[in-house]
C-alpha positions, 0 to 999 in steps of 0.5 A, spaced: 852 508 849 849 511 855 850 519 857 855 516 863 859 513 858 859 519 853 861 524 859 866 520 862 873 523 862 880 519 864 883 520 871 890 522 869 894 523 863 896 516 863 889 513 862 889 518 855 895 515 853 893 508 854 886 509 850 891 512 844 895 506 844 889 502 843 886 506 837 887 503 831 888 496 834 885 490 830 881 487 835 879 479 834 883 480 827 877 484 824 875 490 828 879 496 827 878 501 833 878 508 832 876 514 837 873 513 843 865 514 843 865 514 851 867 512 857 863 510 864 865 507 870 866 500 867 867 500 860 870 504 854 865 505 848 869 505 841 868 507 834 870 501 830 871 499 823 868 491 821 874 490 816 870 483 814 863 486 812 866 494 811 861 497 816 862 502 822 860 499 829 861 500 836 865 496 841 864 496 848 870 494 852 870 492 859 875 495 864 877 493 871 878 497 876 885 497 879 884 494 886 879 489 883 880 481 886 879 475 881 871 474 884 869 481 882 873 480 875 869 474 874 862 477 876 863 483 871 865 479 866 859 475 867 855 481 867 857 484 861 856 477 857 849 477 860 848 484 857 850 482 850 845 476 851 839 480 854 840 485 848 841 480 843 834 476 845 830 483 844 827 483 837 825 491 836 827 497 832 828 501 839 833 496 841 841 496 839 843 490 835 849 486 838 853 483 832 858 479 836 862 478 842 869 477 842 874 475 848 881 478 848 885 480 853 881 476 858 875 480 857 869 480 853 868 486 848 861 487 845 860 489 838 854 493 837 850 497 831 853 504 832 847 509 833 849 516 831 845 521 835 844 524 842 841 521 849 834 524 850 838 527 856 842 531 852 837 533 847 833 536 853 839 540 856 841 542 849 834 544 845 829 544 851 823 540 852 820 536 847 814 538 843 808 533 846 807 529 840 815 528 840 815 526 847 809 521 846 813 518 840 819 517 844 815 514 850 811 509 846 818 507 843 821 506 849 815 502 852 815 498 845 822 496 847 820 494 854 815 490 852 819 486 847 824 485 853 819 483 858 816 478 853 823 475 853 824 475 861 828 481 861 827 487 866 832 493 864 832 496 871 835 503 869 831 506 864 832 514 864 833 519 859 841 518 859 840 511 857 835 513 851 838 515 845 835 519 839 839 517 833 840 522 827 834 519 823 829 520 829 830 513 831 829 512 839 834 506 842 834 504 849 841 502 851 845 500 857 842 493 859 848 492 864 844 491 870 838 488 867 835 482 870 834 476 866 829 471 868 832 464 869 839 467 870 842 468 877 842 475 880 849 478 880 847 483 886 847 481 893 841 481 897 839 488 899 844 491 894 841 497 890 841 497 882 841 503 877 842 510 878 841 512 886 836 518 883 
């Protein structure tokens, strides 16, 4: 989950009520939604319990803006499914594991491993700069997962500190493959359109 998804806030009280209504919902007859881990422009990430396997997972719900047309909905659904497929193809300990994709409410929900920790941006903001050795370890872990992704024909296109998680056990995980470019898949961006963070 990216920092943007963590930091997002509901626009109004009715949004918070909707989120509370979904809490405890059983998704696909298996995943019991708990609290919200984060929200971003296009999704909400939930902590959930996989009642079949008895483990805690993260579930990313695709959200549609209120003024969206059907073509844009289809594009966002395609992008979400492409993100799940891209992550699932990467074999590296620094890539989050995708367990499942379920279709409910006419939208995909990505079920992933839950990585407990903070983003690299949060770590630096709260604790200061990393020691040189740790900075090198983090950089090499990100490099390893990017190499694994590139071997699968996947370009991340949005590597930044807020998309690098530092797990409580020290593991480094690259997240947010939502705008990844996958070799063999048609581009979902228009010619000349910028992708990633403006910075």
